[in-house]
All heavy atoms as a GROMACS GRO file, in nm:
protein
  532
    1MET      N    1  -0.426  -2.933   3.002
    1MET     CA    2  -0.329  -2.830   3.024
    1MET      C    3  -0.286  -2.773   2.889
    1MET      O    4  -0.253  -2.845   2.798
    1MET     CB    5  -0.209  -2.890   3.096
    1MET     CG    6  -0.108  -2.788   3.135
    1MET     SD    7   0.008  -2.867   3.248
    1MET     CE    8   0.157  -2.802   3.184
    2CYS      N    9  -0.287  -2.644   2.880
    2CYS     CA   10  -0.251  -2.577   2.755
    2CYS      C   11  -0.129  -2.488   2.781
    2CYS      O   12  -0.127  -2.409   2.874
    2CYS     CB   13  -0.368  -2.492   2.706
    2CYS     SG   14  -0.334  -2.408   2.553
    3LEU      N   15  -0.028  -2.504   2.699
    3LEU     CA   16   0.095  -2.429   2.714
    3LEU      C   17   0.117  -2.346   2.588
    3LEU      O   18   0.127  -2.400   2.479
    3LEU     CB   19   0.211  -2.526   2.735
    3LEU     CG   20   0.340  -2.469   2.788
    3LEU    CD1   21   0.319  -2.403   2.923
    3LEU    CD2   22   0.442  -2.579   2.802
    4VAL      N   23   0.121  -2.217   2.603
    4VAL     CA   24   0.135  -2.127   2.488
    4VAL      C   25   0.262  -2.045   2.504
    4VAL      O   26   0.285  -1.983   2.608
    4VAL     CB   27   0.013  -2.033   2.477
    4VAL    CG1   28   0.031  -1.937   2.362
    4VAL    CG2   29  -0.114  -2.112   2.463
    5PHE      N   30   0.346  -2.045   2.402
    5PHE     CA   31   0.466  -1.962   2.399
    5PHE      C   32   0.443  -1.849   2.301
    5PHE      O   33   0.410  -1.872   2.186
    5PHE     CB   34   0.588  -2.043   2.356
    5PHE     CG   35   0.629  -2.146   2.456
    5PHE    CD1   36   0.600  -2.279   2.436
    5PHE    CD2   37   0.696  -2.109   2.572
    5PHE    CE1   38   0.638  -2.374   2.527
    5PHE    CE2   39   0.734  -2.204   2.664
    5PHE     CZ   40   0.705  -2.337   2.642
    6VAL      N   41   0.460  -1.730   2.347
    6VAL     CA   42   0.440  -1.614   2.262
    6VAL      C   43   0.576  -1.550   2.236
    6VAL      O   44   0.641  -1.501   2.329
    6VAL     CB   45   0.345  -1.512   2.328
    6VAL    CG1   46   0.326  -1.392   2.239
    6VAL    CG2   47   0.212  -1.578   2.361
    7CYS      N   48   0.619  -1.552   2.112
    7CYS     CA   49   0.744  -1.490   2.073
    7CYS      C   50   0.715  -1.384   1.967
    7CYS      O   51   0.626  -1.401   1.886
    7CYS     CB   52   0.842  -1.592   2.016
    7CYS     SG   53   0.902  -1.707   2.139
    8ASP      N   54   0.792  -1.279   1.971
    8ASP     CA   55   0.770  -1.169   1.879
    8ASP      C   56   0.906  -1.110   1.841
    8ASP      O   57   0.998  -1.110   1.920
    8ASP     CB   58   0.683  -1.062   1.945
    8ASP     CG   59   0.645  -0.951   1.852
    8ASP    OD1   60   0.641  -0.974   1.730
    8ASP    OD2   61   0.616  -0.841   1.902
    9GLU      N   62   0.916  -1.064   1.717
    9GLU     CA   63   1.037  -0.998   1.671
    9GLU      C   64   0.999  -0.861   1.615
    9GLU      O   65   0.909  -0.851   1.532
    9GLU     CB   66   1.105  -1.080   1.562
    9GLU     CG   67   1.230  -1.015   1.508
    9GLU     CD   68   1.291  -1.094   1.394
    9GLU    OE1   69   1.229  -1.188   1.346
    9GLU    OE2   70   1.402  -1.059   1.355
   10GLU      N   71   1.067  -0.760   1.662
   10GLU     CA   72   1.039  -0.624   1.618
   10GLU      C   73   1.166  -0.561   1.563
   10GLU      O   74   1.272  -0.570   1.624
   10GLU     CB   75   0.987  -0.541   1.736
   10GLU     CG   76   0.952  -0.400   1.701
   10GLU     CD   77   0.904  -0.323   1.823
   10GLU    OE1   78   0.828  -0.380   1.903
   10GLU    OE2   79   0.944  -0.207   1.838
   11GLU      N   80   1.155  -0.500   1.445
   11GLU     CA   81   1.270  -0.432   1.385
   11GLU      C   82   1.243  -0.282   1.380
   11GLU      O   83   1.133  -0.239   1.348
   11GLU     CB   84   1.296  -0.483   1.243
   11GLU     CG   85   1.351  -0.621   1.239
   11GLU     CD   86   1.395  -0.661   1.100
   11GLU    OE1   87   1.366  -0.589   1.003
   11GLU    OE2   88   1.457  -0.766   1.089
   12ARG      N   89   1.347  -0.204   1.412
   12ARG     CA   90   1.335  -0.059   1.411
   12ARG      C   91   1.455   0.001   1.340
   12ARG      O   92   1.570  -0.037   1.368
   12ARG     CB   93   1.328  -0.009   1.554
   12ARG     CG   94   1.295   0.138   1.566
   12ARG     CD   95   1.283   0.176   1.709
   12ARG     NE   96   1.418   0.181   1.766
   12ARG     CZ   97   1.447   0.233   1.881
   12ARG    NH1   98   1.352   0.279   1.958
   12ARG    NH2   99   1.570   0.238   1.924
   13VAL      N  100   1.431   0.092   1.247
   13VAL     CA  101   1.537   0.157   1.173
   13VAL      C  102   1.595   0.269   1.259
   13VAL      O  103   1.522   0.357   1.305
   13VAL     CB  104   1.485   0.212   1.039
   13VAL    CG1  105   1.594   0.290   0.967
   13VAL    CG2  106   1.434   0.100   0.951
   14LEU      N  107   1.726   0.264   1.281
   14LEU     CA  108   1.792   0.365   1.364
   14LEU      C  109   1.847   0.481   1.281
   14LEU      O  110   1.846   0.595   1.327
   14LEU     CB  111   1.907   0.301   1.443
   14LEU     CG  112   1.868   0.191   1.541
   14LEU    CD1  113   1.992   0.131   1.604
   14LEU    CD2  114   1.775   0.245   1.646
   15GLY      N  115   1.894   0.452   1.161
   15GLY     CA  116   1.950   0.559   1.079
   15GLY      C  117   1.983   0.511   0.939
   15GLY      O  118   1.995   0.392   0.913
   16ARG      N  119   1.995   0.606   0.847
   16ARG     CA  120   2.030   0.578   0.708
   16ARG      C  121   2.140   0.674   0.665
   16ARG      O  122   2.140   0.790   0.704
   16ARG     CB  123   1.910   0.600   0.617
   16ARG     CG  124   1.793   0.512   0.645
   16ARG     CD  125   1.674   0.557   0.561
   16ARG     NE  126   1.555   0.481   0.596
   16ARG     CZ  127   1.500   0.392   0.516
   16ARG    NH1  128   1.548   0.371   0.397
   16ARG    NH2  129   1.394   0.325   0.556
   17GLN      N  130   2.232   0.623   0.582
   17GLN     CA  131   2.334   0.708   0.525
   17GLN      C  132   2.381   0.648   0.393
   17GLN      O  133   2.372   0.527   0.374
   17GLN     CB  134   2.453   0.729   0.621
   17GLN     CG  135   2.524   0.605   0.662
   17GLN     CD  136   2.482   0.559   0.800
   17GLN    OE1  137   2.393   0.615   0.861
   17GLN    NE2  138   2.546   0.457   0.850
   18PRO      N  139   2.429   0.731   0.302
   18PRO     CA  140   2.480   0.678   0.176
   18PRO      C  141   2.608   0.598   0.200
   18PRO      O  142   2.689   0.631   0.286
   18PRO     CB  143   2.507   0.802   0.091
   18PRO     CG  144   2.501   0.916   0.183
   18PRO     CD  145   2.430   0.876   0.306
   19ALA      N  146   2.624   0.492   0.123
   19ALA     CA  147   2.742   0.406   0.135
   19ALA      C  148   2.825   0.419   0.007
   19ALA      O  149   2.776   0.460  -0.098
   19ALA     CB  150   2.701   0.261   0.157
   20ALA      N  151   2.952   0.382   0.018
   20ALA     CA  152   3.040   0.388  -0.098
   20ALA      C  153   3.009   0.274  -0.194
   20ALA      O  154   2.967   0.166  -0.154
   20ALA     CB  155   3.186   0.378  -0.052
   21GLY      N  156   3.029   0.299  -0.321
   21GLY     CA  157   3.011   0.196  -0.422
   21GLY      C  158   2.879   0.208  -0.495
   21GLY      O  159   2.800   0.300  -0.471
   22ALA      N  160   2.857   0.115  -0.585
   22ALA     CA  161   2.736   0.112  -0.667
   22ALA      C  162   2.677  -0.029  -0.664
   22ALA      O  163   2.748  -0.127  -0.637
   22ALA     CB  164   2.767   0.153  -0.810
   23CYS      N  165   2.551  -0.040  -0.694
   23CYS     CA  166   2.482  -0.170  -0.697
   23CYS      C  167   2.537  -0.253  -0.812
   23CYS      O  168   2.547  -0.204  -0.926
   23CYS     CB  169   2.332  -0.147  -0.714
   23CYS     SG  170   2.237  -0.299  -0.731
   24PRO      N  171   2.574  -0.379  -0.788
   24PRO     CA  172   2.628  -0.461  -0.897
   24PRO      C  173   2.520  -0.506  -0.996
   24PRO      O  174   2.553  -0.552  -1.105
   24PRO     CB  175   2.687  -0.582  -0.824
   24PRO     CG  176   2.617  -0.588  -0.694
   24PRO     CD  177   2.580  -0.447  -0.660
   25TYR      N  178   2.393  -0.491  -0.963
   25TYR     CA  179   2.286  -0.535  -1.051
   25TYR      C  180   2.238  -0.425  -1.145
   25TYR      O  181   2.215  -0.449  -1.262
   25TYR     CB  182   2.167  -0.585  -0.967
   25TYR     CG  183   2.203  -0.700  -0.878
   25TYR    CD1  184   2.222  -0.681  -0.742
   25TYR    CD2  185   2.220  -0.828  -0.929
   25TYR    CE1  186   2.257  -0.786  -0.659
   25TYR    CE2  187   2.256  -0.934  -0.847
   25TYR     CZ  188   2.274  -0.912  -0.712
   25TYR     OH  189   2.308  -1.016  -0.631
   26CYS      N  190   2.222  -0.303  -1.093
   26CYS     CA  191   2.167  -0.196  -1.175
   26CYS      C  192   2.254  -0.071  -1.181
   26CYS      O  193   2.228   0.019  -1.259
   26CYS     CB  194   2.027  -0.157  -1.126
   26CYS     SG  195   2.029  -0.075  -0.966
   27GLY      N  196   2.357  -0.062  -1.096
   27GLY     CA  197   2.445   0.054  -1.095
   27GLY      C  198   2.393   0.170  -1.012
   27GLY      O  199   2.448   0.279  -1.015
   28GLY      N  200   2.287   0.148  -0.934
   28GLY     CA  201   2.229   0.253  -0.852
   28GLY      C  202   2.310   0.282  -0.726
   28GLY      O  203   2.407   0.212  -0.694
   29MET      N  204   2.270   0.385  -0.654
   29MET     CA  205   2.339   0.426  -0.532
   29MET      C  206   2.306   0.329  -0.417
   29MET      O  207   2.192   0.284  -0.404
   29MET     CB  208   2.294   0.566  -0.493
   29MET     CG  209   2.377   0.631  -0.388
   29MET     SD  210   2.333   0.802  -0.364
   29MET     CE  211   2.222   0.786  -0.227
   30VAL      N  212   2.404   0.299  -0.335
   30VAL     CA  213   2.386   0.207  -0.222
   30VAL      C  214   2.364   0.288  -0.096
   30VAL      O  215   2.427   0.390  -0.073
   30VAL     CB  216   2.510   0.115  -0.206
   30VAL    CG1  217   2.494   0.023  -0.086
   30VAL    CG2  218   2.530   0.034  -0.332
   31GLN      N  219   2.270   0.240  -0.013
   31GLN     CA  220   2.238   0.307   0.112
   31GLN      C  221   2.258   0.209   0.228
   31GLN      O  222   2.214   0.095   0.221
   31GLN     CB  223   2.094   0.356   0.109
   31GLN     CG  224   2.055   0.442   0.224
   31GLN     CD  225   1.914   0.496   0.208
   31GLN    OE1  226   1.825   0.424   0.168
   31GLN    NE2  227   1.897   0.623   0.237
   32ALA      N  228   2.325   0.254   0.334
   32ALA     CA  229   2.346   0.173   0.455
   32ALA      C  230   2.238   0.208   0.556
   32ALA      O  231   2.212   0.324   0.584
   32ALA     CB  232   2.483   0.200   0.514
   33ILE      N  233   2.173   0.104   0.610
   33ILE     CA  234   2.065   0.122   0.706
   33ILE      C  235   2.100   0.046   0.834
   33ILE      O  236   2.130  -0.073   0.829
   33ILE     CB  237   1.931   0.072   0.650
   33ILE    CG1  238   1.897   0.148   0.521
   33ILE    CG2  239   1.820   0.086   0.752
   33ILE    CD1  240   1.774   0.095   0.451
   34ASP      N  241   2.099   0.115   0.948
   34ASP     CA  242   2.122   0.052   1.078
   34ASP      C  243   1.986   0.009   1.134
   34ASP      O  244   1.896   0.090   1.150
   34ASP     CB  245   2.189   0.150   1.174
   34ASP     CG  246   2.328   0.187   1.128
   34ASP    OD1  247   2.396   0.099   1.072
   34ASP    OD2  248   2.369   0.302   1.150
   35VAL      N  249   1.975  -0.121   1.163
   35VAL     CA  250   1.849  -0.180   1.209
   35VAL      C  251   1.870  -0.245   1.345
   35VAL      O  252   1.964  -0.321   1.364
   35VAL     CB  253   1.796  -0.284   1.108
   35VAL    CG1  254   1.667  -0.347   1.156
   35VAL    CG2  255   1.776  -0.223   0.972
   36GLU      N  256   1.782  -0.216   1.439
   36GLU     CA  257   1.784  -0.279   1.571
   36GLU      C  258   1.672  -0.384   1.576
   36GLU      O  259   1.557  -0.353   1.548
   36GLU     CB  260   1.762  -0.176   1.680
   36GLU     CG  261   1.762  -0.237   1.819
   36GLU     CD  262   1.730  -0.135   1.925
   36GLU    OE1  263   1.615  -0.089   1.928
   36GLU    OE2  264   1.819  -0.103   2.002
   37THR      N  265   1.709  -0.507   1.608
   37THR     CA  266   1.613  -0.616   1.618
   37THR      C  267   1.594  -0.650   1.766
   37THR      O  268   1.691  -0.666   1.839
   37THR     CB  269   1.662  -0.740   1.543
   37THR    OG1  270   1.690  -0.704   1.408
   37THR    CG2  271   1.558  -0.850   1.544
   38GLN      N  272   1.468  -0.660   1.807
   38GLN     CA  273   1.438  -0.691   1.946
   38GLN      C  274   1.348  -0.814   1.950
   38GLN      O  275   1.242  -0.817   1.889
   38GLN     CB  276   1.366  -0.572   2.010
   38GLN     CG  277   1.325  -0.596   2.153
   38GLN     CD  278   1.252  -0.475   2.211
   38GLN    OE1  279   1.215  -0.384   2.141
   38GLN    NE2  280   1.230  -0.479   2.339
   39TRP      N  281   1.395  -0.918   2.018
   39TRP     CA  282   1.316  -1.040   2.037
   39TRP      C  283   1.245  -1.032   2.171
   39TRP      O  284   1.303  -0.990   2.270
   39TRP     CB  285   1.407  -1.162   2.035
   39TRP     CG  286   1.454  -1.196   1.897
   39TRP    CD1  287   1.555  -1.134   1.828
   39TRP    CD2  288   1.402  -1.295   1.813
   39TRP    NE1  289   1.569  -1.192   1.706
   39TRP    CE2  290   1.477  -1.291   1.694
   39TRP    CE3  291   1.300  -1.389   1.825
   39TRP    CZ2  292   1.452  -1.377   1.588
   39TRP    CZ3  293   1.277  -1.474   1.718
   39TRP    CH2  294   1.351  -1.468   1.603
   40ARG      N  295   1.120  -1.073   2.173
   40ARG     CA  296   1.042  -1.074   2.296
   40ARG      C  297   0.984  -1.212   2.321
   40ARG      O  298   0.945  -1.282   2.229
   40ARG     CB  299   0.927  -0.975   2.286
   40ARG     CG  300   0.970  -0.833   2.274
   40ARG     CD  301   0.851  -0.744   2.271
   40ARG     NE  302   0.891  -0.609   2.237
   40ARG     CZ  303   0.810  -0.509   2.229
   40ARG    NH1  304   0.682  -0.526   2.251
   40ARG    NH2  305   0.853  -0.390   2.196
   41PHE      N  306   0.979  -1.246   2.446
   41PHE     CA  307   0.915  -1.370   2.490
   41PHE      C  308   0.814  -1.333   2.597
   41PHE      O  309   0.850  -1.282   2.703
   41PHE     CB  310   1.020  -1.468   2.545
   41PHE     CG  311   0.960  -1.595   2.595
   41PHE    CD1  312   0.911  -1.689   2.507
   41PHE    CD2  313   0.954  -1.621   2.730
   41PHE    CE1  314   0.855  -1.806   2.552
   41PHE    CE2  315   0.899  -1.738   2.777
   41PHE     CZ  316   0.849  -1.831   2.688
   42CYS      N  317   0.689  -1.356   2.568
   42CYS     CA  318   0.579  -1.319   2.659
   42CYS      C  319   0.587  -1.171   2.697
   42CYS      O  320   0.579  -1.134   2.814
   42CYS     CB  321   0.579  -1.405   2.784
   42CYS     SG  322   0.540  -1.577   2.750
   43PHE      N  323   0.608  -1.088   2.598
   43PHE     CA  324   0.612  -0.941   2.611
   43PHE      C  325   0.732  -0.890   2.690
   43PHE      O  326   0.738  -0.773   2.724
   43PHE     CB  327   0.482  -0.887   2.670
   43PHE     CG  328   0.362  -0.931   2.595
   43PHE    CD1  329   0.275  -1.025   2.648
   43PHE    CD2  330   0.336  -0.880   2.470
   43PHE    CE1  331   0.163  -1.066   2.578
   43PHE    CE2  332   0.224  -0.920   2.399
   43PHE     CZ  333   0.137  -1.014   2.452
   44LEU      N  334   0.829  -0.975   2.720
   44LEU     CA  335   0.949  -0.933   2.790
   44LEU      C  336   1.067  -0.938   2.692
   44LEU      O  337   1.096  -1.042   2.636
   44LEU     CB  338   0.979  -1.025   2.908
   44LEU     CG  339   0.875  -1.026   3.019
   44LEU    CD1  340   0.909  -1.135   3.120
   44LEU    CD2  341   0.867  -0.892   3.086
   45PRO      N  342   1.135  -0.825   2.668
   45PRO     CA  343   1.248  -0.826   2.575
   45PRO      C  344   1.365  -0.906   2.632
   45PRO      O  345   1.400  -0.891   2.749
   45PRO     CB  346   1.284  -0.678   2.559
   45PRO     CG  347   1.226  -0.611   2.677
   45PRO     CD  348   1.109  -0.693   2.722
   46PHE      N  349   1.424  -0.992   2.548
   46PHE     CA  350   1.537  -1.069   2.598
   46PHE      C  351   1.656  -1.070   2.504
   46PHE      O  352   1.760  -1.125   2.538
   46PHE     CB  353   1.496  -1.213   2.634
   46PHE     CG  354   1.465  -1.301   2.518
   46PHE    CD1  355   1.562  -1.379   2.460
   46PHE    CD2  356   1.337  -1.308   2.467
   46PHE    CE1  357   1.534  -1.461   2.355
   46PHE    CE2  358   1.307  -1.390   2.362
   46PHE     CZ  359   1.406  -1.467   2.305
   47CYS      N  360   1.648  -1.006   2.389
   47CYS     CA  361   1.762  -1.003   2.298
   47CYS      C  362   1.757  -0.879   2.211
   47CYS      O  363   1.654  -0.852   2.149
   47CYS     CB  364   1.763  -1.128   2.212
   47CYS     SG  365   1.905  -1.139   2.103
   48PHE      N  366   1.867  -0.804   2.207
   48PHE     CA  367   1.880  -0.687   2.122
   48PHE      C  368   1.999  -0.709   2.029
   48PHE      O  369   2.106  -0.749   2.074
   48PHE     CB  370   1.906  -0.560   2.203
   48PHE     CG  371   1.789  -0.514   2.284
   48PHE    CD1  372   1.779  -0.548   2.418
   48PHE    CD2  373   1.690  -0.437   2.227
   48PHE    CE1  374   1.673  -0.507   2.494
   48PHE    CE2  375   1.582  -0.395   2.302
   48PHE     CZ  376   1.574  -0.429   2.437
   49LYS      N  377   1.979  -0.684   1.900
   49LYS     CA  378   2.087  -0.692   1.803
   49LYS      C  379   2.080  -0.570   1.712
   49LYS      O  380   1.972  -0.528   1.672
   49LYS     CB  381   2.076  -0.816   1.716
   49LYS     CG  382   2.107  -0.945   1.786
   49LYS     CD  383   2.104  -1.059   1.689
   49LYS     CE  384   2.134  -1.189   1.758
   49LYS     NZ  385   2.128  -1.302   1.666
   50THR      N  386   2.194  -0.514   1.682
   50THR     CA  387   2.202  -0.403   1.588
   50THR      C  388   2.284  -0.448   1.469
   50THR      O  389   2.396  -0.497   1.486
   50THR     CB  390   2.267  -0.280   1.653
   50THR    OG1  391   2.193  -0.246   1.770
   50THR    CG2  392   2.266  -0.161   1.558
   51LYS      N  393   2.226  -0.436   1.350
   51LYS     CA  394   2.294  -0.477   1.228
   51LYS      C  395   2.293  -0.364   1.127
   51LYS      O  396   2.204  -0.280   1.127
   51LYS     CB  397   2.223  -0.598   1.165
   51LYS     CG  398   2.235  -0.725   1.244
   51LYS     CD  399   2.173  -0.838   1.168
   51LYS     CE  400   2.189  -0.968   1.243
   51LYS     NZ  401   2.127  -1.080   1.170
   52ARG      N  402   2.390  -0.366   1.040
   52ARG     CA  403   2.394  -0.270   0.929
   52ARG      C  404   2.360  -0.348   0.802
   52ARG      O  405   2.422  -0.449   0.771
   52ARG     CB  406   2.532  -0.207   0.917
   52ARG     CG  407   2.540  -0.112   0.797
   52ARG     CD  408   2.658  -0.026   0.807
   52ARG     NE  409   2.624   0.080   0.901
   52ARG     CZ  410   2.701   0.183   0.927
   52ARG    NH1  411   2.817   0.194   0.870
   52ARG    NH2  412   2.664   0.276   1.012
   53ARG      N  413   2.260  -0.301   0.732
   53ARG     CA  414   2.217  -0.363   0.606
   53ARG      C  415   2.238  -0.265   0.492
   53ARG      O  416   2.227  -0.144   0.510
   53ARG     CB  417   2.070  -0.403   0.614
   53ARG     CG  418   2.045  -0.508   0.718
   53ARG     CD  419   1.901  -0.548   0.719
   53ARG     NE  420   1.878  -0.648   0.823
   53ARG     CZ  421   1.759  -0.681   0.865
   53ARG    NH1  422   1.653  -0.625   0.816
   53ARG    NH2  423   1.747  -0.773   0.960
   54TYR      N  424   2.267  -0.318   0.375
   54TYR     CA  425   2.292  -0.236   0.258
   54TYR      C  426   2.183  -0.263   0.154
   54TYR      O  427   2.155  -0.379   0.123
   54TYR     CB  428   2.430  -0.266   0.199
   54TYR     CG  429   2.542  -0.229   0.292
   54TYR    CD1  430   2.597  -0.321   0.380
   54TYR    CD2  431   2.591  -0.100   0.295
   54TYR    CE1  432   2.699  -0.287   0.466
   54TYR    CE2  433   2.694  -0.063   0.381
   54TYR     CZ  434   2.746  -0.158   0.466
   54TYR     OH  435   2.847  -0.123   0.552
   55TYR      N  436   2.124  -0.156   0.104
   55TYR     CA  437   2.018  -0.165   0.004
   55TYR      C  438   2.051  -0.074  -0.114
   55TYR      O  439   2.112   0.032  -0.097
   55TYR     CB  440   1.884  -0.119   0.062
   55TYR     CG  441   1.823  -0.215   0.159
   55TYR    CD1  442   1.842  -0.200   0.295
   55TYR    CD2  443   1.746  -0.322   0.116
   55TYR    CE1  444   1.788  -0.288   0.386
   55TYR    CE2  445   1.690  -0.410   0.207
   55TYR     CZ  446   1.711  -0.392   0.341
   55TYR     OH  447   1.656  -0.479   0.431
   56CYS      N  448   2.006  -0.114  -0.232
   56CYS     CA  449   2.016  -0.028  -0.350
   56CYS      C  450   1.895   0.063  -0.350
   56CYS      O  451   1.782   0.019  -0.326
   56CYS     CB  452   2.019  -0.112  -0.477
   56CYS     SG  453   2.016  -0.013  -0.627
   57THR      N  454   1.917   0.193  -0.376
   57THR     CA  455   1.805   0.288  -0.377
   57THR      C  456   1.726   0.282  -0.506
   57THR      O  457   1.612   0.326  -0.509
   57THR     CB  458   1.857   0.431  -0.356
   57THR    OG1  459   1.952   0.461  -0.458
   57THR    CG2  460   1.921   0.447  -0.220
   58LEU      N  461   1.783   0.223  -0.611
   58LEU     CA  462   1.714   0.218  -0.740
   58LEU      C  463   1.631   0.091  -0.757
   58LEU      O  464   1.512   0.098  -0.787
   58LEU     CB  465   1.818   0.231  -0.853
   58LEU     CG  466   1.765   0.263  -0.990
   58LEU    CD1  467   1.688   0.394  -0.990
   58LEU    CD2  468   1.880   0.273  -1.088
   59CYS      N  469   1.691  -0.026  -0.733
   59CYS     CA  470   1.619  -0.153  -0.753
   59CYS      C  471   1.571  -0.213  -0.621
   59CYS      O  472   1.509  -0.319  -0.621
   59CYS     CB  473   1.704  -0.253  -0.830
   59CYS     SG  474   1.851  -0.312  -0.744
   60THR      N  475   1.599  -0.151  -0.508
   60THR     CA  476   1.558  -0.190  -0.372
   60THR      C  477   1.599  -0.333  -0.333
   60THR      O  478   1.531  -0.398  -0.255
   60THR     CB  479   1.406  -0.173  -0.351
   60THR    OG1  480   1.336  -0.261  -0.437
   60THR    CG2  481   1.363  -0.030  -0.372
   61ARG      N  482   1.709  -0.381  -0.385
   61ARG     CA  483   1.761  -0.512  -0.345
   61ARG      C  484   1.846  -0.498  -0.221
   61ARG      O  485   1.917  -0.398  -0.203
   61ARG     CB  486   1.847  -0.574  -0.455
   61ARG     CG  487   1.770  -0.623  -0.570
   61ARG     CD  488   1.861  -0.700  -0.659
   61ARG     NE  489   1.790  -0.739  -0.780
   61ARG     CZ  490   1.835  -0.826  -0.867
   61ARG    NH1  491   1.953  -0.880  -0.850
   61ARG    NH2  492   1.765  -0.855  -0.972
   62GLN      N  493   1.843  -0.602  -0.137
   62GLN     CA  494   1.933  -0.606  -0.022
   62GLN      C  495   2.065  -0.664  -0.070
   62GLN      O  496   2.070  -0.770  -0.130
   62GLN     CB  497   1.877  -0.690   0.091
   62GLN     CG  498   1.966  -0.688   0.213
   62GLN     CD  499   1.905  -0.762   0.330
   62GLN    OE1  500   1.791  -0.805   0.327
   62GLN    NE2  501   1.982  -0.778   0.435
   63LEU      N  502   2.174  -0.593  -0.042
   63LEU     CA  503   2.306  -0.634  -0.087
   63LEU      C  504   2.384  -0.694   0.029
   63LEU      O  505   2.366  -0.654   0.143
   63LEU     CB  506   2.381  -0.514  -0.145
   63LEU     CG  507   2.307  -0.437  -0.255
   63LEU    CD1  508   2.381  -0.311  -0.289
   63LEU    CD2  509   2.287  -0.525  -0.377
   64GLU      N  510   2.472  -0.789  -0.002
   64GLU     CA  511   2.555  -0.852   0.099
   64GLU      C  512   2.698  -0.804   0.087
   64GLU      O  513   2.749  -0.784  -0.022
   64GLU     CB  514   2.551  -1.003   0.085
   64GLU     CG  515   2.415  -1.062   0.114
   64GLU     CD  516   2.418  -1.213   0.114
   64GLU    OE1  517   2.526  -1.271   0.135
   64GLU    OE2  518   2.313  -1.271   0.091
   65VAL      N  519   2.764  -0.787   0.200
   65VAL     CA  520   2.902  -0.744   0.202
   65VAL      C  521   2.990  -0.868   0.202
   65VAL      O  522   2.971  -0.958   0.283
   65VAL     CB  523   2.932  -0.658   0.327
   65VAL    CG1  524   3.077  -0.618   0.331
   65VAL    CG2  525   2.842  -0.539   0.328
   66VAL      N  526   3.086  -0.871   0.111
   66VAL     CA  527   3.174  -0.988   0.102
   66VAL      C  528   3.309  -0.954   0.157
   66VAL      O  529   3.363  -0.852   0.149
   66VAL     CB  530   3.187  -1.035  -0.044
   66VAL    CG1  531   3.283  -1.149  -0.055
   66VAL    CG2  532   3.052  -1.072  -0.098
   0.00000   0.00000   0.00000
């Protein structure tokens, strides 16, 4: 008997906009990106999450909000 679990994660960018402030590493402009994450189990979606991530446009680092 063989049991196979197929899980998949897909990310989709919903939108981008400039954010306030500057990058603490290089001083570049910060961009806010809304990302929707969809988890699938056997090709059936079972979890949707929308997160806002912040990236520097100059050094392309992901920044964390404190």
